[in-house]
N, C-alpha and C positions, 0 to 999 in steps of 0.2 A: 476611523475605519478599523474594524475588527477582522483579523485574519484567522483562517483555519490553520491549526498547527498540528503537525503529525508527531507522534511519539514513537521513537525507535532508538532506545538508549544504547544498544550495543552494536549497531550496524558498522560504525566507523572502527570500533575496536576489533570486530570480527574481520573486517577487510584488512586492517593493518596486520593482524596476526597471520592471515593467509599469505600476505605479501612477504612478511618476514620469514615465514616457514619456507616459501618458495626460494627466497634468497639464500638461506642457509642449507637447504636440501640439495641445491644445485640442479633443480628441475627446471631447465630453461629450454629444452628442446620440444618441438611440437609433437613428438610421439607420446608424451606423457599427458594424461588427462588434465585439462585445465580446471575442471571442477571435480573435487574429490569428496566434498561433503554433500551427500544426497539426502540428508535428513531435514534441511531447512534452506529456504531461499527467500528472497525478498523481491516482489515484483516492483517495477518502476512505476511511479505515480506522478501524475500532473494534477495540480490544484489550481482552480481558477475562481476568482470572485467576480460575480456580475451584480447588477443593481438589485436584483430580487432573489438571488440564490448563489450558492457555492456549487461548483461541479468538481468532482474528483474522478479521474480516469486512471485505471490501473491496467497495465499490460499483464494479462494472465493467459497467454496462449497455451493450448494443450490441457487446460483445466476445464472439466465439464461444469456446466452451470449448477448441477446437483452437488458438486464438491466445493461450492463457494458459500460462505456464511457471512452475512452482514448484520451487525447488531449494534444497538446503542444502549448505554447504561451510564448513569451519573455523568453526563456530559462528555462521554467518550464514544467515538465511533470505532468499531472493531471490524476488520475485514480479515477473514481467515479462510484457508482452503488447502487443497492438496493437489499436486500434479504427480500422477503416477510415473514411476520410472519405466522406461521402455525395457522390454525383455532383451537381455543381452544375447547376442548371437555369437556363439563361439566360432572363431575363425582365426586363421593364421595371418590375416591381413592387417593392415594399418587401421588404427582406431584413435580418434581424437574426440573427446567428449567435452562440450562446453555448456550444454543445456542442462541446467540443474533440475532436479526432481525432489519431491518431498513436500513437506508442509510449509506453509507461510502464515505469518501473522503480522498485520500492520494495525497500529492504533493511532487515532487522531483526536485531539482535543477539540470539541465543538465550541464555537464562540457563543456568547449569551444570545446573540441575535438569531441563532439557528432554531428552526422548528423541528425538533427531533422526531416528533410523532408523524411528520409528513414526508420523511425521507423516502426516496424511491431509488431502486437499483435496477439497471438493465445490463444485459450481457449480449454482445454480438461481436463476431469476428475476432475473438480473443481479447476484447477490451471490456472491462467492467466499468460502467459509468454510474456514479452515485450522485443523485441530485439532492441537495440539501437546501430547502427553501428558507428564506429569511423571514423573521417576524416583520409584520408591517411596522414601518417607522412611526413612532409617536412624536408628533410635533409638540414643541414646548408651548405651554399655555401660560399666558401672562395673567397674573392674579392682581387685580387692583387693590391698592391699599386705601382704606377709608380712615377718616379722622373722626374720632369720637368727641 
């Protein structure tokens, strides 16, 4: 069985850095913004393998379909896009920001069994669904050995 593998080399390091920064900066109360980096974020992704296809679903709420790009090159599926930041309203009241904005980029290594030219992408209700068909399975052929 060949699995679809995603490529995201720095996600754990970025998360660890943010947690360490929070620990040493003393920002633990809820009045501080939970998300401070508005230049990059990473949508959550589910990968599922079925008999005849792989299905990738990414949560991208607040991203317009026109702002999402799906491409393949050299066995790599790339999903990129941008969620615009909401306009800040100046007020003297409480504000707690957790929803990240900015650009995102996710890369996935396609298995040899994927048909890259037949990939389809759909977007509905904040979920991007990418269908990656598999190549038809070629059955092993037994070759008879003749004696000369």
